[in-house]
Rosetta silent file (secondary structure, phi, psi, omega in degrees, C-alpha in Angstrom):
SEQUENCE: MRFPITSAGLPSSLFRRIALLAVLDPNVVVRTDRAAVSRGAAKEIRGAQATARAFKLLLERTQFAQLVLVDGAVEIVIADPLAPCGWSLFLLLRLTLGCGKIVAIEVVADPAHLHQLRLVVLPSS
SCORE:     score description
SCORE:     0.000 S_00000001
   1 L     0.000  136.452  179.367  -13.476  -19.581   11.335 S_00000001
   2 L  -104.135  143.485  178.275  -11.127  -21.012    8.698 S_00000001
   3 L  -123.625  141.941  171.170   -8.007  -19.257    7.410 S_00000001
   4 L   -61.838  139.332 -176.530   -5.931  -20.060    4.316 S_00000001
   5 E  -104.544  137.719  177.697   -2.702  -21.636    5.547 S_00000001
   6 L   -88.499  172.916  178.727    0.749  -20.690    4.275 S_00000001
   7 L   -64.452  -20.494  178.760    3.654  -23.065    3.839 S_00000001
   8 L   -81.350   -3.229  179.741    4.922  -21.858    7.226 S_00000001
   9 L    84.802    4.420  178.867    1.769  -23.264    8.840 S_00000001
  10 L   -96.636  150.002  171.044    0.464  -19.812    9.804 S_00000001
  11 E   -56.265  137.669 -173.842   -2.862  -18.370    8.686 S_00000001
  12 H   -59.316  -35.034  178.964   -2.047  -16.342    5.546 S_00000001
  13 H   -64.947  -39.459  177.633   -3.473  -13.106    7.011 S_00000001
  14 H   -67.755  -41.516  179.080   -1.193  -13.451   10.044 S_00000001
  15 H   -59.586  -44.326  179.219    1.759  -14.325    7.801 S_00000001
  16 H   -64.178  -39.480  179.496    1.197  -11.176    5.693 S_00000001
  17 H   -64.369  -43.717  178.347    0.950   -9.029    8.843 S_00000001
  18 H   -62.814  -42.382  179.261    4.216  -10.438   10.207 S_00000001
  19 H   -63.275  -41.593  179.023    5.885   -9.863    6.831 S_00000001
  20 H   -64.966  -44.951  179.777    4.629   -6.269    6.719 S_00000001
  21 H   -61.470  -30.141 -179.733    5.783   -5.559   10.270 S_00000001
  22 H   -66.880  -26.464 -177.996    9.232   -6.891    9.341 S_00000001
  23 H  -102.607   -6.577  179.186    9.726   -4.138    6.738 S_00000001
  24 E   -92.454  134.292  170.994    8.129   -1.249    8.656 S_00000001
  25 E   -65.124  142.695 -179.848   10.199    0.945   10.930 S_00000001
  26 E   -56.411  -26.422 -178.429    8.608    0.936   14.417 S_00000001
  27 E  -106.588   24.681 -179.300    8.081    4.719   14.069 S_00000001
  28 E   -54.255  145.501  177.538    6.784    4.706   10.485 S_00000001
  29 E  -124.359  129.774  175.995    4.522    7.635    9.570 S_00000001
  30 E  -109.561  126.949  176.258    1.777    7.445    6.939 S_00000001
  31 E  -122.942  138.726 -177.832    0.456   10.719    5.528 S_00000001
  32 E  -115.155  152.184  177.762   -2.431   10.991    3.103 S_00000001
  33 L   -80.366  174.843 -177.092   -3.366   13.695    0.623 S_00000001
  34 H   -60.993  -36.730 -179.200   -6.648   15.638    0.712 S_00000001
  35 H   -63.636  -41.525  178.807   -8.288   13.343   -1.823 S_00000001
  36 H   -67.689  -40.482  178.742   -7.642   10.279    0.355 S_00000001
  37 H   -63.246  -39.886 -179.897   -8.848   12.088    3.479 S_00000001
  38 H   -65.435  -20.157  177.568  -12.040   13.113    1.646 S_00000001
  39 L   -93.025    5.463  175.973  -12.658    9.387    0.967 S_00000001
  40 L   105.583    0.437  178.755  -12.414    8.579    4.668 S_00000001
  41 L   -74.128  151.257  173.912   -8.702    7.878    5.139 S_00000001
  42 L   -68.730  143.804  179.300   -6.934    9.087    8.257 S_00000001
  43 L   -66.736  -35.118 -179.161   -4.782   12.168    7.633 S_00000001
  44 E  -150.436  142.112  175.301   -1.872   10.577    9.494 S_00000001
  45 E  -128.749  135.321 -179.945   -1.036    7.188   11.009 S_00000001
  46 E  -122.649  137.786  175.389    1.948    6.643   13.304 S_00000001
  47 L    97.871  149.023 -176.709    3.665    3.404   14.271 S_00000001
  48 H   -66.574  -42.026 -178.016    4.189    0.007   12.687 S_00000001
  49 H   -63.831  -47.322 -179.932    1.255   -1.720   14.413 S_00000001
  50 H   -64.415  -39.019  178.680   -1.274    0.969   13.439 S_00000001
  51 H   -64.894  -44.286  179.207    0.108    1.082    9.893 S_00000001
  52 H   -61.515  -41.503  177.982   -0.115   -2.701    9.525 S_00000001
  53 H   -62.590  -44.762 -178.506   -3.750   -2.649   10.725 S_00000001
  54 H   -63.483  -43.301 -178.328   -4.646    0.142    8.287 S_00000001
  55 H   -74.078  -27.431  173.124   -3.012   -1.558    5.320 S_00000001
  56 H   -61.285  -46.295  178.239   -4.596   -4.898    6.208 S_00000001
  57 H   -62.809  -43.082  179.193   -8.000   -3.211    5.898 S_00000001
  58 H   -60.623  -47.949 -175.876   -6.986   -1.489    2.657 S_00000001
  59 H   -70.149  -24.196  174.955   -5.719   -4.691    1.054 S_00000001
  60 H   -69.909  -25.214 -176.789   -8.868   -6.587    2.048 S_00000001
  61 H   -99.127   -4.817 -175.381  -10.928   -4.069    0.029 S_00000001
  62 L  -104.934  159.724 -179.191   -8.725   -3.783   -3.045 S_00000001
  63 L   -97.627  -23.356 -169.128   -8.466   -5.911   -6.132 S_00000001
  64 E  -157.531  130.160  172.690   -4.903   -5.259   -7.197 S_00000001
  65 E  -132.207  138.129 -174.153   -1.612   -3.997   -5.780 S_00000001
  66 E  -145.177  138.032  171.475    1.570   -3.810   -7.858 S_00000001
  67 E   -74.143  136.662  178.916    5.155   -2.645   -7.400 S_00000001
  68 E  -140.376  162.617  169.413    6.080    0.050   -9.921 S_00000001
  69 E  -101.532  130.540  174.951    8.870    2.480  -10.641 S_00000001
  70 E  -128.954  116.057 -177.941    7.918    6.155  -10.523 S_00000001
  71 L    52.368   38.519  177.032   10.741    8.577  -11.298 S_00000001
  72 L    81.817   -1.276  179.774   13.228    5.811  -10.495 S_00000001
  73 E  -107.686  143.256  176.956   11.749    5.023   -7.064 S_00000001
  74 E   -77.049  126.169  179.688    9.922    1.828   -6.118 S_00000001
  75 E  -132.593  176.555  177.360    6.319    2.619   -5.224 S_00000001
  76 E  -124.923  132.225  173.384    3.088    0.643   -4.908 S_00000001
  77 E  -108.085  143.695  174.181   -0.054    1.252   -6.940 S_00000001
  78 E  -114.941  125.051 -175.439   -3.494    0.110   -5.891 S_00000001
  79 E  -133.579  162.811  178.237   -5.881   -0.314   -8.823 S_00000001
  80 E  -115.586  107.581 -179.191   -9.367   -1.566   -9.568 S_00000001
  81 L   -73.584  -10.727 -177.568   -9.490   -3.992  -12.520 S_00000001
  82 L   -97.306   10.430  179.257  -13.299   -3.922  -12.484 S_00000001
  83 L   -62.113  150.435 -176.060  -13.597   -0.208  -13.288 S_00000001
  84 L   -55.964  -33.307 -177.515  -16.027    0.554  -16.159 S_00000001
  85 L  -105.352   27.475 -177.228  -13.257    1.661  -18.546 S_00000001
  86 L    95.996 -159.879 -177.111  -10.720   -1.007  -17.621 S_00000001
  87 L   -56.378  135.250  177.694   -8.023   -0.663  -14.980 S_00000001
  88 E  -127.355  114.207  177.808   -8.434    2.367  -12.761 S_00000001
  89 E   -75.706  124.360  179.855   -5.506    3.539  -10.647 S_00000001
  90 E  -125.616   -6.767  173.482   -6.840    4.937   -7.406 S_00000001
  91 E  -149.008  143.533  169.404   -3.908    5.052   -4.954 S_00000001
  92 E  -121.656  130.943  175.880   -0.171    5.462   -5.088 S_00000001
  93 E  -107.019  108.073  178.235    1.892    4.579   -2.035 S_00000001
  94 E   -89.546  121.984 -174.344    5.159    6.502   -2.071 S_00000001
  95 E  -101.099  137.383  171.602    7.693    4.767    0.149 S_00000001
  96 E  -115.412  125.203 -177.199   10.596    6.372    2.003 S_00000001
  97 E  -105.505  148.075  175.418   13.268    3.942    3.153 S_00000001
  98 E  -155.186  128.395  179.726   15.810    4.312    5.927 S_00000001
  99 L    54.363   37.733  175.710   18.156    1.702    7.415 S_00000001
 100 L    78.326    9.073 -179.287   16.492   -1.036    5.368 S_00000001
 101 E  -128.191  160.052  173.253   12.960   -0.294    6.625 S_00000001
 102 E   -80.037  117.938 -177.958    9.981    1.746    5.420 S_00000001
 103 E  -102.683  -19.621  178.755   10.073    4.932    7.522 S_00000001
 104 E  -153.735  147.767  175.954    7.346    6.899    5.738 S_00000001
 105 E  -134.120  125.734  174.349    4.485    6.285    3.330 S_00000001
 106 E  -104.413  123.510  179.372    2.743    9.032    1.397 S_00000001
 107 E   -96.850  117.857 -179.074   -0.712    8.013    0.159 S_00000001
 108 E  -109.953  120.942  178.572   -1.636    9.831   -3.068 S_00000001
 109 L  -123.810   -3.902 -178.464   -5.260    9.621   -4.221 S_00000001
 110 L   -63.818  115.968 -176.761   -5.647   12.885   -6.156 S_00000001
 111 H   -56.717  -39.288  179.906   -6.846   11.843   -9.652 S_00000001
 112 H   -62.033  -41.299  178.532   -5.075   14.747  -11.381 S_00000001
 113 H   -67.553  -44.472 -177.977   -1.776   13.727   -9.794 S_00000001
 114 H   -62.952  -37.329 -178.828   -2.302   10.029  -10.543 S_00000001
 115 H   -70.397  -18.486 -179.900   -3.039   10.666  -14.237 S_00000001
 116 L   -87.632   -9.432 -174.621    0.269   12.488  -14.671 S_00000001
 117 L   -70.862  143.725  170.172    2.398    9.597  -13.415 S_00000001
 118 L  -108.789  106.506 -174.852    4.712    7.659  -15.682 S_00000001
 119 E  -103.116  143.584  169.449    4.768    4.161  -14.253 S_00000001
 120 E  -119.405  116.517 -178.125    6.992    1.223  -15.080 S_00000001
 121 E   -73.519  130.663  177.655    5.496   -2.042  -13.830 S_00000001
 122 L   -89.003  149.871  178.880    8.003   -4.249  -12.036 S_00000001
 123 L   -58.742  144.817 -176.648    7.933   -8.035  -12.473 S_00000001
 124 L   -82.804  -10.055  179.640    5.755   -9.731   -9.866 S_00000001
 125 L  -124.673    0.000    0.000    8.169  -12.564   -9.099 S_00000001
């Protein structure tokens, strides 16, 4: 099996996992709303390793992830650029930080909630 290689000489998937683990608190908790659970997401995930595995799977299936500001807080949106009517926002990841690490992530998938958001896209570089 071949893996894309990063400048650090590591397979890019491994590099991304290490980078994600570096920003997650070891006791991070991920909670999902009812809409996400109805689509097959776990209601709750605990721990950095389990969270990294779950988000690796999510990011392998998504087309687009972007940092945004929502009510002055940095969040992550997951969108589908191939939706029939153009970009379709289908997940918001609300991050809670503590001591320089992500300590909690709330996954919002409820379409009514997502349509009410006022997002400011942050520069990608």
